C-alpha angles and dihedrals in degrees: 000000000000095000100088095096128040098190144346120231135185110221123195131199127189114239110230126229098008097129135327093235102040130054120213129197136198115213126201135175116232131186122218129211122175092339097311120114126209131178109255095211111108094000106077137088120236091258091052091050090051092047093048091049090051094047091051092046092050092048092049092047091050092047101043106021103039093138097037113124097219134052117180134189124184114210093334095175097058110132093001122128120230093264095052091044090057091046089052091050091048090052092050090048090053092049090050093046093048092049111100090192126125097199099045116136128186115206116191123175108200147138091207104103091176088062090048091048090049091055090044092059090064119018113001123081096180144002137195120243120203117203137161123253098215093194093061100021090231129128117248122208117201127180110224126193126214115240110249 
């Protein structure tokens, strides 16, 4: 129901005795609930794995690519329930609204039109739909505007 994890953390541990000149680390993703941490590996649903991956990607993008002009997601709603899809959309809306960047583009490859419509209610004015023209076998790209 969306309340099984409070937060997701990336923990690192230095590997001992690798070499004297080079440090090596092991990274693991842990989930936290009410102050208790547990490794996510082998304990998560497909939806939790997708959500954790998206959270980590968003955090890395915001940390290392704050001034980048393009942010892309490929099928970000796969294995997510409706509540988490809306939370993902809300997070993207906050990122877009907080960007003070003229050349920012959000590229989302998805079949989830409800997700696209949800984003269109807040921050998007148009999107591009790619479909196949079965008569010619070619891809057709159409710009579609959201109804105001």
